[in-house]
N, C-alpha and C positions, 0 to 999 in steps of 0.2 A: 230381524230377518227369516227369510225362510231356510232350513236347516237340511241340505241333504249330502249325501254323504258322495264326496269327491272322487271318482275313478284314478288310478293312476294312469295314466295314458301314454302310448309308446307311437307319439304321430309321425305316421310316414304320408309324406309330402309328393303329390304326385300331380302340381302345378298344371291345369288346364288340358287334362290326358282325359278324354272321354266326353268331353264335353261339343257339343253340335255347334255350340252359337260363342260368339264372344261377347259379352254382356258389356252395356256401355261401362260401367263402370270399374270392370274388373282387370286386374293385372296379379295374379296370383303369384307368378314369380317374382315380383317384385315385393308382394305384404311377405312371401314365405324365407327371399332368399335363396331359392334354389330353381335352378334351371325346370325346368317341364321335362318329365321320360317318368317310364316305368323301369321302377330299377329292376336289374338280376338276380336273380335267387340266391346267390353270394354275396352282392352288398345286400342286400336287403336282412339275410340274416348276420352278416358283420354288425349290421346298426342297431337290428334290433338285441342281440347277443350283449353289443354296447349299454344299450338303453337301459335296459332290465338291470344293469348291475347299481343302479338310482332306487332300485324296487326296495325300501324298505319292510319288513316284516308289518310297518301298521298302514302302508298305501296299498287297498282295496276297494276294489275290481282293480285284477289288472287287465287294463282290453288295449289292444291293438289296434291301429287308428287307419283307417284312409283319409285323408283331408286335400281340398285342395283344386280336385279334378270333380269328374264325374263318375264314381264309381263304376254305377251298372250301366257306364255308357262306354265301357272298356269292352273289347272284344271279350266272349263268352272264356275262349282260352287263357286269356290274360287274367280274366277275374278269378278264373278255377287255379293257376299259377299263384294269387297271390294269398287266395282264402286258404288253402293246401298249408302253404308253410306257413302260415297265422297259425293254423288249427295245430299246427305238429306242437308248439305252445303250450297251447289249450289244453292237449291231453296229457303233455310234462306236467303241467301243473302250473310251467310258470308263469301262465296268463290266464285269467278267466273268462275271455270274451272278445269277440271283433266285433268292432265298429265303422262303419264310412258313411262320410257323407254323399249326397246324390243328387240331381235334378229330381223333380214331383214327376216330368213327361218322361223319366228315366226307369217310375216303376212298373212294371206290365209282371202279370201271372207268370210267362214265361223267364221273366231273371229273377222271380222270387222262386220259381221251381228249381231252378240252376245252383241258385244258395242254400238251399232247404238241409244240404246234408251239412253242412258247416257252421258252428259255431257262431255266429253273430248274434249279438246279442241287441245291438243298438243301429238306427240307422236314422241320419239325419238330414232332414228335408231344406235344401238352399231354397225357400219359399221368396223370401224380397219382398213381398206385395200383391194382397188380393184383389188389385184393382185392374183389371185387365188394360187399362191404358196407358198406368205407368209400366207396368208388364210389357208392354209395344215401346213404349219410349226410351226403354232399359236394354230391347233387344235381347230379352230373354228368350222370346220365340214357344214360350206355354202359356195357358191362359190360368186363372185361378181355379177354375172346373178340375185342371190334372193333379193337383195340389188334394183336391177333396178326394178327387178317387182314390190318388197314392195314399192318402192318410187313411181311407178306407181298406187298402187292400193289404197295410200293415198291421195295420190292428187285428184283422182278421188273422193273419199270420202270426200274433202275439210279437211281433219284436217291438221292445221299448222305441217310441217314437221323438225325435226333438226337431225342431226347426227354427228357423234363420230367418230372420226380417231384417229389412234395411230399412232405415229413414232419410228422409231429405232427397230421392230418387226425381228423376226430372219426370215435375207433373204432377209429385207428391206435395200432400201437405198433412197437417194433423187429424183433420178430420178423416182422412184418407186412412193414415196410420192406424187409428184409432177404432175403425172398421174393418180394419186388416185382424189384430188382433183381437177382436169380437165373432169375426166368423173360426178364425183358429181354434180359440178357446173351445168351440161347439167340436172341435175334431179331439176332443183329450191327448195333448202331446202329454209324454213325460219331460216338457222343458221346453227352454227357448232360450235363443239369443238374439240379444238385439245390436245392431250396427249400425252407427249413424254412417251416412256415404261420403267417403274420401275423394278428391282429386288424385288420382294417380297419375305422377307422370309415365305418359306412354299411351293413356287409356283412349277410346275411343271420349270421354268425359272431359278429357283432359284437353282435346282439343276443342268441343264448344264452350267450355269456361277459357279459354283463351280468347274465342274468340265473341267473348258476350253475351253465348244464348244460353248459359247455364251458370245460375249463383247457387253457391253452395251455402245450408242454413248455418248461422252463428252457432260457436260452440255453446252460446249459452241458452239458444235458442231449443239447441239437439239437447243439453241436458235438461231442461225441460219439459220436449217430447217425453224422451225416453222415461221421463222418472213418471208421466201419468200413465203411460203404455206400462212399469212394471207395477204401479199401484193398482191396476186394472187386473190383469194379471193375477197378481195377487189375493187379490176379493176372489177369483175362480181357483187359486189352490196349488196355479199353474207356476214351478220353479223358474224364474230367469238366470241362468246360471252363468249368461258374460254380457255384460254391454261394453260396447266398444271394442275396438281391435288389442288383439293381445301387444301389447310393449316391444319393440326391437329393435335392436342395431339402425335396420334400416329406415323404420319410421320414426325414428327419435333424433336421424342426424340429419335429416331434412334433403334427404337424396329420393324419396320416394314419392312425399305426398306435395303433392302441389298447393292444393285448398282444402280447407273442409275443415269438420269439427274434431282433430285428433286434441288428444291431449294424452300419456300415458298412464294416466289412473283417471280413467273417464267413468267408471264404476264407483269409483271414490266420489268423486263429483254429483255423480246421481242421489248418491244416501247422503251426502251433505247435504243437498236440496234438500231430502224431505225430514231430514232431522230440524233445519230452519223452519219449516213450514211449523213442524210440530211444536218446535219454539214458542214461533208467532201466535201460533191459536192457546197454548197456554199463559202466555203473557197477557194475550187480552182480558183472560179473564182472570189474573191477576192483580191482587191492589199491593202495590207499595210503596210503603210510606216511610218516611224518616228522612234525618240530613244525609246520611249518603244510603243513596238509591242502590241496593243490590239483590240481584236474581239468584236464585241458586236454582241447580237443575243436580236429577240424581240420573245415570245411566250406569248399565252395566262397561265396563274399562273398554273393551273393545269396540267402544262405540264414543268412547270421549273424542279421535280423531274426527270422527262423522259430525258430530255435532260443532267442534271447533271449527269444520270447513278449512280448507287450503290457507296457510299465514294469518288463520284466527279469525280468517275473514268475516263467517258465522256472527259470533260475538261483537265483532266491530260495527257491524251493522246491525243488529239485535239493540246495541246500546245506544246507536245514535235514534234508531227507531221509536224506541220507551225511553228513552232521556236518562238511562240507566248510569251510575257509576263505575258499577265492575258487574259480573258475574258469574258465579264460583258455579267450576262444573265440579263434581264429585262423584268417582267411580264407587257405584254398588253392585257386587258379581250376586248379591243375592238375587236382584234383579232379574227377568226373564230379556233376551236381549231384545225384544221388540217393545219393551216398557219403558216407558219418561216419562217422569216426577220431577213436580215441585216440591215447596215444603207442604202445599195444602191441597194439592191435584196430581193427575197421574191421565195417562193418555198412551193410546199405541196406534200403530201403522192402521191397523183396521179400521182407527177412528179418524183417522187422515182420509181413509180409502173414498167414503162416502161422498166426499165430493170430486175426487176424479172419476169415480164411476159417472156420476151424473150427466157426467162432458158427455160420454159415448151414447 
């Protein structure tokens, strides 16, 4: 897997604040479990102080992060107030920078001039798609060209830029999602997040779903799509730092998600699918003889669960496909995280990527 150092995030949620449109799929209050409002200085300081207690010496860098709304869509006075408070923690050495998420069309020279004096390190753009029809059907209120313009400005100003995309939006399909990541890869983002669309109760998409006007993609389809996008981006050396929404009590208890490919371990499902494909390719080249037909795989110990799949499903399917009596998975921490070996051969994710990249 791609190894990047994960910052310790102090997440400050401002659901829907600064958003000029309510996207068809969106209910940030439901996802975060928090009502939409901009916190007061006192409550924000209390919250950050409490959260920083969990930042041990090995958690680095520490970033105070504003999520859930359109940060640059807030009133200028509000932006300055929030950044000023967060900057105090950077000045004290208790944090190392600030990050926030915002819409592409909120990024202007004037807004970037406004935040220039503050220690903002990372800006995440909620792109969702680079297909203008898909954006219109999702009531995004911006075009793909806004994303390209925003990315250019952010790179010129020296910010670390992350991008967030969605799969399964109204009017979307695998080909359009692939074209989206192809276009976004040219913008040289530092990382991406990929979120399959969920039908959230109370959203406009929920009404379309209940009226039979929208059908979410199935879980297995979402896993396959995101797997292909991940491998393509990996081939471009662009890390994917999240696949699927962060599990939460609200999402897990069924009170929020009406339909759609939600799984609390969605990213694990994607990696399991990748390791399954690697195992298939390896076994297609193997000649296993003898009365007890056994395949032996060697992987880093941290990848054992990815190879086995949930409830050993990968191994069960592989045994049936290749008429094996057993499969033995041997941990070998001398192996790189991306190397997959049998007794006679080895391969990496790079070998698997060729098949995915040709699709785009």
